[in-house]
C-alpha positions in Angstrom: -64.5 47.2 45.1 -61.4 46.5 43.1 -61.3 46.6 39.4 -59.0 46.3 36.4 -58.5 48.8 33.7 -60.6 48.6 30.6 -59.5 45.7 28.4 -57.8 46.4 25.1 -57.5 43.7 22.4 -53.7 43.5 22.6 -53.1 44.6 26.2 -49.5 44.3 27.1 -48.4 41.6 29.5 -45.6 41.7 32.0 -42.2 42.0 30.4 -41.1 38.8 28.8 -44.5 37.2 28.9 -46.8 36.4 25.9 -50.0 34.7 25.0 -49.2 31.1 24.3 -52.6 30.5 22.5 -51.6 33.2 20.0 -54.5 34.1 17.7 -56.8 31.6 19.5 -56.4 33.5 22.8 -59.8 34.3 24.2 -58.3 37.1 26.4 -59.8 35.5 29.5 -57.3 37.5 31.6 -55.2 34.6 33.0 -52.1 35.6 31.1 -52.4 39.1 32.6 -51.5 37.7 36.0 -48.7 35.6 37.5 -51.0 32.6 37.0 -49.7 32.7 33.4 -47.3 30.0 34.7 -50.2 27.5 34.5 -51.5 28.6 31.1 -50.4 25.6 29.1 -52.4 23.4 31.5 -55.3 25.8 32.1 -56.0 27.4 28.7 -59.0 26.0 27.0 -57.3 26.4 23.6 -54.0 24.8 24.6 -55.4 21.9 26.7 -59.0 21.0 26.2 -59.9 18.9 29.3 -63.6 19.2 29.9 -64.2 15.5 30.6 -61.5 15.3 33.2 -62.6 18.5 34.9 -66.2 17.4 34.9 -65.2 14.3 36.8 -63.2 16.4 39.3 -65.9 19.1 40.0 -69.1 17.2 39.3 -68.1 13.7 40.4 -68.3 12.2 36.9 -68.0 13.0 33.2 -71.1 13.3 31.1 -73.0 10.2 29.8 -72.6 10.4 26.0 -75.5 8.0 25.5 -77.9 10.3 27.3 -78.9 13.0 24.8 -79.5 15.7 27.4 -76.1 15.1 28.9 -74.4 14.8 25.5 -75.6 18.3 24.7 -76.0 20.0 28.0 -73.3 18.4 30.2 -73.5 16.8 33.7 -76.5 18.0 35.6 -78.8 17.1 38.4 -81.8 19.1 37.0 -82.8 21.6 34.4 -85.7 24.0 34.8 -87.2 27.1 33.2 -87.6 30.1 35.6 -88.1 33.8 35.9 -88.1 36.2 38.8 -91.5 37.0 40.2 -90.3 40.6 40.6 -87.8 41.3 37.8 -84.8 43.5 38.6 -85.1 46.8 36.8 -82.6 47.2 34.0 -81.6 43.5 33.9 -81.3 41.9 30.5 -83.8 39.2 31.5 -85.5 39.1 34.8 -82.3 39.3 36.8 -81.7 35.8 38.2 -77.9 36.0 37.9 -77.9 39.3 39.7 -80.3 38.0 42.4 -78.2 35.0 43.1 -75.0 37.1 43.4 -76.6 39.7 45.6 -78.2 37.1 47.9 -75.0 35.2 48.3 -73.2 38.4 49.3 -75.8 39.7 51.7 -76.3 36.3 53.4 -72.5 36.0 53.9 -72.1 33.0 51.7 -69.3 34.9 49.9 -67.1 37.9 50.6 -66.8 39.0 47.0 -68.2 38.4 43.5 -66.2 38.4 40.3 -68.4 40.1 37.7 -68.2 42.5 34.8 -69.2 46.2 34.8 -68.7 48.5 31.9 -66.6 51.7 31.6 -68.3 55.0 32.0 -67.3 55.9 28.5 -68.6 52.8 26.7 -71.5 50.5 27.8 -70.0 47.6 25.8 -66.4 47.9 27.1 -66.0 45.3 29.8 -64.4 46.1 33.2 -64.1 43.1 35.5 -64.4 43.9 39.2 -64.3 42.1 42.5 -67.6 43.4 43.9 -68.2 43.7 47.6 -71.7 45.4 47.7 -75.0 44.6 46.0 -74.8 48.0 44.3 -71.6 47.0 42.6 -73.1 43.7 41.5 -76.2 45.4 40.1 -74.0 47.8 38.2 -72.7 44.8 36.3 -76.1 43.6 35.1 -76.6 43.2 31.3 -74.4 41.0 29.2 -71.3 42.4 27.5 -70.9 40.5 24.2 -67.2 41.3 23.9 -64.1 39.4 25.0 -63.5 40.1 28.7 -60.5 39.5 30.9 -62.4 38.2 34.0 -59.5 36.3 35.3 -57.3 39.3 35.5 -58.9 39.8 38.9 -57.2 36.7 40.3 -54.3 38.5 41.9 -56.7 40.9 43.5 -58.6 38.0 45.1 -55.3 36.7 46.4 -54.3 40.0 47.9 -57.7 40.7 49.3 -57.5 37.8 51.8 -61.0 36.7 50.9 -61.7 33.0 51.5 -65.2 32.6 49.9 -65.8 34.0 46.4 -68.4 33.7 43.7 -67.1 33.9 40.1 -69.5 34.6 37.2 -68.1 33.8 33.8 -68.2 32.0 30.5 -66.8 28.6 29.4 -63.2 29.4 28.5 -62.8 31.6 31.6 -64.2 28.9 33.8 -62.1 26.1 32.4 -58.9 28.1 33.2 -60.3 29.1 36.6 -61.1 25.5 37.5 -57.6 24.5 36.6 -56.0 27.0 39.0 -58.7 27.0 41.6 -56.7 25.1 44.3 -53.9 27.6 43.9 -56.1 30.5 45.0 -56.1 29.7 48.7 -59.8 29.8 48.9 -62.0 27.9 51.3 -64.9 27.9 48.8 -65.3 29.0 45.2 -68.8 29.1 43.8 -69.1 29.3 40.0 -72.1 30.7 38.3 -71.9 30.3 34.5 -73.7 31.7 31.5 -73.8 30.0 28.1 -71.6 31.7 25.6 -71.1 31.8 21.9 -69.7 34.2 19.3 -68.0 36.9 21.3 -66.3 39.6 19.4 -63.7 42.3 19.9 -65.1 45.8 20.6 -64.3 46.7 17.0 -66.1 43.5 15.8 -69.1 44.4 17.9 -69.3 47.8 16.3 -69.2 46.3 12.9 -72.1 44.0 13.8 -74.2 46.8 15.2 -73.5 49.1 12.3 -74.3 46.3 9.8 -77.5 45.0 11.6 -79.2 47.6 13.7 -81.3 50.6 12.5 -79.7 52.7 15.3 -76.3 51.3 16.4 -75.5 54.2 18.8 -78.6 53.6 20.9 -78.4 49.9 21.4 -78.4 49.0 25.1 -78.1 45.2 24.7 -79.1 42.5 22.2 -79.6 38.7 22.1 -80.2 36.0 19.5 -83.5 34.7 20.7 -85.7 31.6 20.4 -88.0 33.2 17.8 -85.1 33.2 15.3 -84.6 36.9 15.6 -82.0 39.2 17.0 -83.6 41.4 19.6 -82.0 44.8 20.0 -83.1 46.9 23.0 -82.6 50.6 22.6 -82.3 53.5 25.0 -85.9 54.6 24.6 -87.1 51.1 25.6 -88.0 50.0 22.1 -87.1 46.6 20.8 -85.9 46.1 17.3 -86.1 42.6 15.8 -83.9 41.4 12.9 -84.4 37.9 11.5 -81.4 35.6 11.7 -81.8 34.8 8.0 -81.6 38.5 7.1 -78.2 39.0 8.7 -75.5 40.1 6.3 -73.5 37.0 6.8 -71.1 37.7 4.0 -69.9 40.9 5.8 -70.0 39.4 9.3 -68.2 36.1 9.0 -64.9 37.7 10.1 -66.1 39.6 13.2 -66.2 36.6 15.6 -63.1 35.9 17.6 -61.0 32.9 16.4 -61.3 31.5 19.9 -65.1 31.5 19.8 -64.9 29.8 16.4 -62.8 27.1 18.0 -64.9 26.6 21.1 -67.1 23.6 22.0 -68.2 24.6 25.4 -71.4 26.6 24.6 -73.2 25.4 27.8 -70.4 26.2 30.3 -69.8 22.6 31.3 -67.7 23.3 34.4 -69.9 25.8 36.3 -71.8 24.7 39.3 -75.0 26.4 38.1 -75.7 27.8 34.6 -78.3 30.5 33.8 -79.1 31.2 30.2 -82.1 31.3 28.0 -81.8 29.0 25.0 -83.4 25.9 26.5 -86.4 27.8 27.9 -89.6 29.1 26.3 -89.5 32.7 25.2 -89.5 35.1 28.1 -88.1 32.5 30.5 -84.6 31.6 31.6 -83.0 28.1 31.4 -81.3 26.9 34.6 -78.9 23.9 34.7 -77.9 22.7 38.1 -74.7 20.6 37.7 -73.8 19.7 41.3 -74.7 20.2 45.0 -73.0 23.6 45.1 -75.2 24.7 42.2 -78.3 23.5 44.0 -77.2 25.4 47.1 -76.9 28.6 45.0 -80.3 28.1 43.4 -82.0 27.3 46.8 -81.0 30.8 48.0 -83.4 32.5 45.5 -85.9 29.7 45.0 -88.8 31.6 46.7 -88.1 34.6 44.3 -88.7 32.5 41.2 -91.6 31.3 39.2 -90.7 27.9 37.6 -91.8 25.4 35.1 -90.5 22.2 33.6 -88.3 22.3 30.5 -89.9 21.2 27.3 -88.8 20.0 23.9 -90.7 20.2 20.6 -89.9 19.9 16.9 -87.0 18.5 14.9 -83.8 20.5 14.4 -81.9 18.3 12.0 -83.2 19.6 8.6 -82.8 23.2 9.7 -79.3 22.6 10.9 -78.2 20.7 7.7 -79.6 23.5 5.5 -77.9 26.2 7.6 -74.4 24.6 7.2 -73.8 25.5 3.5 -75.8 28.8 3.8 -73.4 30.0 6.5 -70.4 28.5 4.7 -71.2 30.4 1.5 -72.2 33.6 3.3 -75.8 33.5 2.0 -78.0 36.5 2.9 -81.7 36.6 2.0 -83.6 39.7 1.1 -85.3 41.0 4.2 -88.8 40.1 3.1 -87.8 36.5 2.5 -85.9 36.4 5.8 -88.9 37.6 7.7 -91.2 35.1 6.0 -88.8 32.3 6.7 -88.5 33.4 10.3 -92.3 33.3 10.7 -92.6 29.8 9.2 -89.7 28.4 11.3 -91.0 30.0 14.5 -94.4 28.2 14.0 -93.0 24.8 13.0 -89.4 24.9 14.1 -87.6 23.5 17.2 -88.6 24.9 20.6 -87.3 24.5 24.2 -84.5 22.0 24.5 -84.7 21.2 20.8 -84.0 24.8 20.0 -81.0 24.6 22.3 -79.8 21.5 20.4 -80.4 23.4 17.1 -78.2 26.2 18.3 -75.5 23.9 19.6 -75.5 21.8 16.4 -75.3 24.9 14.2 -72.3 26.3 16.1 -70.5 23.0 16.5 -70.6 22.1 12.8 -69.5 25.6 11.9 -66.6 25.6 14.5 -65.5 22.1 13.4 -65.2 23.3 9.8 -63.3 26.4 11.0 -60.8 24.3 12.9 -60.4 21.7 10.1 -59.7 24.4 7.6 -57.6 26.8 9.7 -56.0 24.6 12.4 -56.1 21.0 11.2 -53.4 19.9 13.6 -55.6 21.0 16.5 -58.7 19.3 15.3 -58.3 16.0 17.2 -57.1 17.6 20.5 -59.5 20.6 20.5 -62.8 18.8 19.7 -64.2 16.9 22.7 -65.7 13.5 22.3 -69.2 14.8 22.9 -68.8 17.5 20.2 -67.5 15.0 17.7 -70.5 12.8 18.3 -72.8 15.8 17.7 -71.0 16.9 14.5 -71.1 13.3 13.1 -74.9 13.6 12.7 -74.3 16.0 9.7 -72.8 16.0 6.3 -70.2 18.8 6.1 -68.6 20.4 3.1 -64.9 20.0 2.5 
């Protein structure tokens, strides 16, 4: 195993180098390597190029007249799945870990880029180039903080490996795809996870302190399809906090500016994406984008229980109402938030419609953020598909 030192928010670069994206830097790690020479082309916040890269790696760009592709990107199929025998300690049932371990043990790859945490802090990301299943399993559970996954690129180069699996989020994957041919690999597999609203470690602590009943015992958390944040604690208990009860007025500043400027929630350039937001509660949502993604899924197919994706409800009214509420930092009393959560869970969007609700809510928010804070970047940073999604709604000035 090789690893990089724990990431700090303003980790120093090599002498004379800098972060060209400035405050919009997502700290993906590219600029911590000699691949910084390609940053102006590769960085998702300096050169948004999803459509062109989709065509390169998936054979075509998304069809903007097909609602599923408009929202979820180029894909061959979408399914809901869960492992028949869940991996102990995994955040969900362990599909990502299972794919990575199987690819390694079957010799499909020689190493896996994934993210463990430091011994001192379960939320402090530590990217590694894993070479054993044990090292992969030690990386299970999401780290909701900015992580320099691509800082491992020089180690891949020095290792002499020719077949590698990289696990990452959208901004990391766009940069990786741009420099992929320069890595000297015979084959790169890309397993993506959807990503939204990452924070610095300090921002995460503020969120935990503001929202959870016991911040120090939180093992992991997720914003779930039942419109509640689920916090899992060390004793195995699950704490649920309604979305509408979050102290938005105190939390609006914790999200990284890069995340507030991002329109690649669904990780458009990965071969295979594993998340949860388009699946029923308790299941995971799998998006196969190309033949390489299907090859990865086939390796664990017999380990999975599957069902077709579904879509129910109408998101539009809920999204439109959420825009000014977030914009003004509205926070409901907890009793009202719980009541609203119960009502929306019963009659609100589910399955793919919930996923569209989440995308709409974040894209409209991010569009407003860019318009107000980086108006000169609005045209270049907002992809055509995102603009079409945002145009469905009336936004405040």
